[in-house]
Structures are given as structure tokens and as C-alpha cells.
LODO-727985 format. One record per residue (C-alpha): x, y, z; residue number from 1. Coordinates in Angstrom, 1 decimal, m for minus. Example, Ala and Ser with C-alpha at 12.3 -4.5 7.8 and 13.67 -1.06 7.14 Angstrom:
node X=12.3, Y=m4.5, Z=7.8, i=1
node X=13.7, Y=m1.1, Z=7.1, i=2
end
This chain:
node X=6.4, Y=32.6, Z=m35.2, i=1
node X=5.7, Y=33.9, Z=m31.7, i=2
node X=5.2, Y=31.7, Z=m28.7, i=3
node X=1.7, Y=33.1, Z=m28.4, i=4
node X=0.8, Y=32.0, Z=m32.0, i=5
node X=2.2, Y=28.5, Z=m31.4, i=6
node X=0.1, Y=28.2, Z=m28.2, i=7
node X=m2.9, Y=29.3, Z=m30.1, i=8
node X=m2.3, Y=26.8, Z=m32.8, i=9
node X=m1.8, Y=24.0, Z=m30.2, i=10
node X=m5.1, Y=24.9, Z=m28.6, i=11
node X=m6.9, Y=24.8, Z=m32.0, i=12
node X=m5.2, Y=21.5, Z=m32.9, i=13
node X=m6.2, Y=19.9, Z=m29.6, i=14
node X=m9.8, Y=21.1, Z=m30.1, i=15
node X=m9.9, Y=19.8, Z=m33.7, i=16
node X=m8.3, Y=16.4, Z=m32.7, i=17
node X=m10.8, Y=15.9, Z=m29.9, i=18
node X=m13.8, Y=16.8, Z=m32.0, i=19
node X=m12.7, Y=14.6, Z=m34.8, i=20
node X=m12.0, Y=11.7, Z=m32.6, i=21
node X=m15.3, Y=12.1, Z=m30.9, i=22
node X=m17.1, Y=12.0, Z=m34.2, i=23
node X=m15.2, Y=9.0, Z=m35.5, i=24
node X=m15.7, Y=7.1, Z=m32.2, i=25
node X=m19.4, Y=7.8, Z=m32.3, i=26
node X=m19.6, Y=6.6, Z=m35.9, i=27
node X=m17.3, Y=3.6, Z=m35.8, i=28
node X=m16.7, Y=2.8, Z=m32.2, i=29
node X=m13.5, Y=3.4, Z=m30.2, i=30
node X=m11.6, Y=0.2, Z=m31.0, i=31
node X=m11.6, Y=0.3, Z=m34.8, i=32
node X=m10.6, Y=3.9, Z=m35.2, i=33
node X=m6.8, Y=4.4, Z=m35.8, i=34
node X=m4.6, Y=7.4, Z=m35.1, i=35
node X=m4.0, Y=7.6, Z=m38.8, i=36
node X=m7.7, Y=7.9, Z=m39.5, i=37
node X=m8.1, Y=10.6, Z=m36.9, i=38
node X=m5.2, Y=12.7, Z=m38.4, i=39
node X=m6.5, Y=12.2, Z=m41.9, i=40
node X=m10.1, Y=13.1, Z=m41.1, i=41
node X=m8.9, Y=16.2, Z=m39.1, i=42
node X=m6.7, Y=17.3, Z=m42.0, i=43
node X=m3.5, Y=17.4, Z=m39.9, i=44
node X=m0.2, Y=15.6, Z=m40.2, i=45
node X=0.3, Y=12.4, Z=m38.2, i=46
node X=3.4, Y=14.1, Z=m36.7, i=47
node X=1.2, Y=16.9, Z=m35.3, i=48
node X=m1.2, Y=14.3, Z=m33.8, i=49
node X=1.7, Y=12.2, Z=m32.3, i=50
node X=3.4, Y=15.3, Z=m30.8, i=51
node X=0.3, Y=15.9, Z=m28.7, i=52
node X=m0.8, Y=12.2, Z=m28.1, i=53
node X=1.8, Y=9.4, Z=m28.1, i=54
node X=m1.0, Y=6.8, Z=m28.7, i=55
node X=m4.7, Y=6.5, Z=m28.8, i=56
node X=m4.9, Y=5.8, Z=m25.0, i=57
node X=m3.5, Y=9.3, Z=m24.3, i=58
node X=m6.1, Y=10.9, Z=m26.6, i=59
node X=m8.9, Y=8.9, Z=m25.0, i=60
node X=m7.8, Y=9.9, Z=m21.5, i=61
node X=m7.8, Y=13.6, Z=m22.6, i=62
node X=m11.3, Y=13.2, Z=m23.9, i=63
node X=m12.5, Y=11.6, Z=m20.6, i=64
node X=m10.8, Y=14.4, Z=m18.6, i=65
node X=m12.6, Y=17.0, Z=m20.7, i=66
node X=m15.9, Y=15.2, Z=m20.2, i=67
node X=m15.1, Y=14.9, Z=m16.5, i=68
node X=m14.7, Y=18.7, Z=m16.2, i=69
node X=m18.1, Y=19.2, Z=m17.8, i=70
node X=m19.7, Y=16.6, Z=m15.5, i=71
node X=m18.2, Y=18.2, Z=m12.4, i=72
node X=m19.6, Y=21.6, Z=m13.4, i=73
node X=m23.0, Y=20.1, Z=m14.0, i=74
node X=m22.9, Y=18.4, Z=m10.6, i=75
node X=m22.0, Y=21.7, Z=m8.9, i=76
node X=m25.0, Y=23.3, Z=m10.5, i=77
node X=m27.2, Y=20.4, Z=m9.5, i=78
node X=m26.0, Y=20.5, Z=m5.9, i=79
node X=m26.4, Y=24.3, Z=m5.7, i=80
node X=m29.9, Y=24.2, Z=m7.2, i=81
node X=m31.0, Y=21.3, Z=m5.0, i=82
node X=m29.2, Y=22.2, Z=m1.7, i=83
node X=m32.6, Y=22.2, Z=0.2, i=84
node X=m33.5, Y=18.6, Z=m0.8, i=85
node X=m33.1, Y=15.9, Z=1.8, i=86
node X=m29.6, Y=14.3, Z=1.7, i=87
node X=m30.8, Y=11.0, Z=0.4, i=88
node X=m32.4, Y=12.8, Z=m2.6, i=89
node X=m29.1, Y=14.7, Z=m3.3, i=90
node X=m27.2, Y=11.4, Z=m3.1, i=91
node X=m29.6, Y=9.8, Z=m5.6, i=92
node X=m29.1, Y=12.9, Z=m7.8, i=93
node X=m25.3, Y=12.4, Z=m7.8, i=94
node X=m25.7, Y=8.7, Z=m8.6, i=95
node X=m28.0, Y=9.5, Z=m11.4, i=96
node X=m25.5, Y=12.0, Z=m12.9, i=97
node X=m22.8, Y=9.3, Z=m12.6, i=98
node X=m24.9, Y=6.7, Z=m14.3, i=99
node X=m25.9, Y=9.1, Z=m17.1, i=100
node X=m22.2, Y=10.0, Z=m17.6, i=101
node X=m21.2, Y=6.3, Z=m17.8, i=102
node X=m24.0, Y=5.6, Z=m20.3, i=103
node X=m23.0, Y=8.6, Z=m22.5, i=104
node X=m19.3, Y=7.7, Z=m22.6, i=105
node X=m19.7, Y=3.9, Z=m22.1, i=106
node X=m17.4, Y=2.7, Z=m24.9, i=107
node X=m14.7, Y=5.2, Z=m24.2, i=108
node X=m14.8, Y=4.5, Z=m20.5, i=109
node X=m14.7, Y=0.7, Z=m20.9, i=110
node X=m11.8, Y=1.0, Z=m23.4, i=111
node X=m9.8, Y=3.1, Z=m21.0, i=112
node X=m10.7, Y=1.2, Z=m17.8, i=113
node X=m9.2, Y=m2.0, Z=m19.1, i=114
node X=m5.9, Y=m0.1, Z=m19.5, i=115
node X=m5.9, Y=1.8, Z=m16.2, i=116
node X=m3.5, Y=0.7, Z=m13.5, i=117
node X=m3.2, Y=1.8, Z=m9.8, i=118
node X=0.6, Y=1.9, Z=m10.4, i=119
node X=0.3, Y=4.6, Z=m13.1, i=120
node X=m0.4, Y=8.1, Z=m11.8, i=121
node X=m2.1, Y=9.0, Z=m15.1, i=122
node X=m4.3, Y=5.9, Z=m15.2, i=123
node X=m5.1, Y=5.6, Z=m11.5, i=124
node X=m8.8, Y=6.6, Z=m11.1, i=125
node X=m8.3, Y=7.0, Z=m7.3, i=126
node X=m5.9, Y=9.9, Z=m7.9, i=127
node X=m8.1, Y=11.7, Z=m10.4, i=128
node X=m10.0, Y=14.9, Z=m9.7, i=129
node X=m13.3, Y=13.3, Z=m10.5, i=130
node X=m12.8, Y=10.6, Z=m7.9, i=131
node X=m11.7, Y=13.1, Z=m5.3, i=132
node X=m14.7, Y=15.3, Z=m6.1, i=133
node X=m17.3, Y=12.5, Z=m5.9, i=134
node X=m15.7, Y=11.1, Z=m2.7, i=135
node X=m15.8, Y=14.5, Z=m1.1, i=136
node X=m19.4, Y=15.3, Z=m2.1, i=137
node X=m20.8, Y=11.8, Z=m1.3, i=138
node X=m18.9, Y=11.7, Z=2.1, i=139
node X=m20.5, Y=15.1, Z=3.1, i=140
node X=m24.0, Y=13.9, Z=2.2, i=141
node X=m23.4, Y=10.5, Z=4.0, i=142
node X=m22.2, Y=12.6, Z=7.0, i=143
node X=m25.5, Y=14.5, Z=7.0, i=144
node X=m27.5, Y=11.3, Z=6.9, i=145
node X=m25.3, Y=9.7, Z=9.6, i=146
node X=m25.4, Y=12.6, Z=12.1, i=147
node X=m29.3, Y=12.6, Z=12.0, i=148
node X=m29.1, Y=9.1, Z=13.5, i=149
node X=m28.9, Y=8.6, Z=17.3, i=150
node X=m25.8, Y=6.4, Z=17.0, i=151
node X=m24.1, Y=6.7, Z=13.6, i=152
node X=m22.3, Y=3.5, Z=12.8, i=153
node X=m20.7, Y=4.4, Z=9.4, i=154
node X=m17.4, Y=6.0, Z=8.6, i=155
node X=m18.6, Y=8.6, Z=6.0, i=156
node X=m15.4, Y=8.7, Z=3.9, i=157
node X=m15.3, Y=4.9, Z=3.9, i=158
node X=m18.9, Y=4.7, Z=2.8, i=159
node X=m18.3, Y=7.3, Z=0.0, i=160
node X=m15.4, Y=5.2, Z=m1.3, i=161
node X=m17.5, Y=2.0, Z=m1.3, i=162
node X=m20.4, Y=3.7, Z=m3.1, i=163
node X=m18.0, Y=4.9, Z=m5.8, i=164
node X=m16.4, Y=1.5, Z=m6.1, i=165
node X=m19.8, Y=m0.2, Z=m6.4, i=166
node X=m20.4, Y=1.9, Z=m9.5, i=167
node X=m17.3, Y=1.0, Z=m11.5, i=168
node X=m18.2, Y=1.0, Z=m15.2, i=169
node X=m17.2, Y=m2.7, Z=m15.7, i=170
node X=m19.4, Y=m3.8, Z=m12.8, i=171
node X=m22.2, Y=m1.5, Z=m13.7, i=172
node X=m22.5, Y=m2.6, Z=m17.3, i=173
node X=m22.0, Y=m6.3, Z=m16.3, i=174
node X=m25.0, Y=m6.1, Z=m13.9, i=175
node X=m27.1, Y=m4.1, Z=m16.3, i=176
node X=m26.6, Y=m6.7, Z=m19.1, i=177
node X=m26.8, Y=m9.8, Z=m16.8, i=178
node X=m30.1, Y=m8.6, Z=m15.2, i=179
node X=m31.4, Y=m7.1, Z=m18.5, i=180
node X=m32.2, Y=m3.8, Z=m16.7, i=181
node X=m32.9, Y=m0.4, Z=m18.1, i=182
node X=m30.9, Y=2.7, Z=m17.1, i=183
node X=m33.9, Y=3.8, Z=m14.9, i=184
node X=m34.0, Y=0.4, Z=m13.3, i=185
node X=m30.3, Y=0.5, Z=m12.5, i=186
node X=m30.8, Y=3.9, Z=m10.9, i=187
node X=m33.6, Y=2.6, Z=m8.8, i=188
node X=m31.5, Y=m0.4, Z=m7.6, i=189
node X=m28.7, Y=1.9, Z=m6.5, i=190
node X=m31.1, Y=4.2, Z=m4.7, i=191
node X=m32.6, Y=1.2, Z=m2.9, i=192
node X=m29.2, Y=m0.1, Z=m1.9, i=193
node X=m28.1, Y=3.3, Z=m0.5, i=194
node X=m31.4, Y=3.7, Z=1.4, i=195
node X=m30.9, Y=0.2, Z=2.9, i=196
node X=m27.2, Y=0.7, Z=3.8, i=197
node X=m27.7, Y=4.2, Z=5.2, i=198
node X=m31.0, Y=3.7, Z=7.0, i=199
end
């Protein structure tokens, strides 16, 4: 068998595994689904599954990375289509995209967040492309807002980091549940907070 054929098979297996896992997670939740169940439902051997993913955490991380790529592409489109909006409106748009993403992938994100560590390069959110992207875009928008002020008092990069940290999934879902807020109400609260802090 040629290398090209093996690579093609590997790509197809990855796609099948991720689609199957997504369906099972949606149906049963992330926690109850086993690697054995994923392999069986996908119709592949467990050895094939474990060659690609040593454990379910690796598979979940790959799913989140795929989702992250889609999210970043959507955000690029949003920012390009709305480049003439005032910076505060664009910042709200970024936050809305972030919240929608957390809501869509809530169980998977919370499952992974509890296992992530700043000491692990693969599990350190602050080293991820999605963090760097959000920090760069938010920092640029905060800079636009700050330079319009006579005496800007905020470090834009620092502010971007704080905005991202304030929206960690565990904190977000805790507040949403504790305050019994809808998704739209959460978006409004973040918008008001940013307007207050950046005004």
C-alpha cells in the first residue's frame, strides 16, 4: 500500500471518528461515551482509534481544535463584513461569537477545561491559536477605542487578556446559572461591562 493511500485512509478515519464522536456526544453527553463505543459505532477497530487518539481527552481536544478553526474563519468574515462599525460594536460582535461558541460546545468545553493545565503545552489555552487570535483582535479594537480618548489609561493588550479571562467557560456558565440569565442577557451584561470599563 502506498504512503499516499495510507494518508488518505488516515484522513478518512479521522473524519469518521470525529463525526461519530460528535453524534454520540450529542446523543448521550461527553462523559458517558467510551472509546469502545466510538470505535464500535464508527465501525473501526479499537486499535485504529487508539493509534490516532491515546484517550478520549485527545479526541475531545481535536474536536475543539476543529471547531476553533471554523470559529476563527467565521470571525474573520464577521470582522471583514463589519469593518465600518464603531469599535465597541465590533467588540460586542466578537464577544457574541465567543458566547455562541461556548453555548454550542458547552459540554465538550467544560469536560476539557477541567483537564487543561498551564504546564501542558497541548492543554494550555493561553498557548492556543484561538487565544492568540482573540487577544490580537480584541487588543486592536481596544486600541481603537483608547486612542479616541484624550488620555488613554489602558494597556490594550492587558485589557484584551482580561476580557478573554473574564469569559472563561467555567466562570461564564457559573454566572449564567447562578443569576438565571438567558444567553442574550449574558451578552448584554458583557457589553455593558466593556462599555463601562472602556468608556
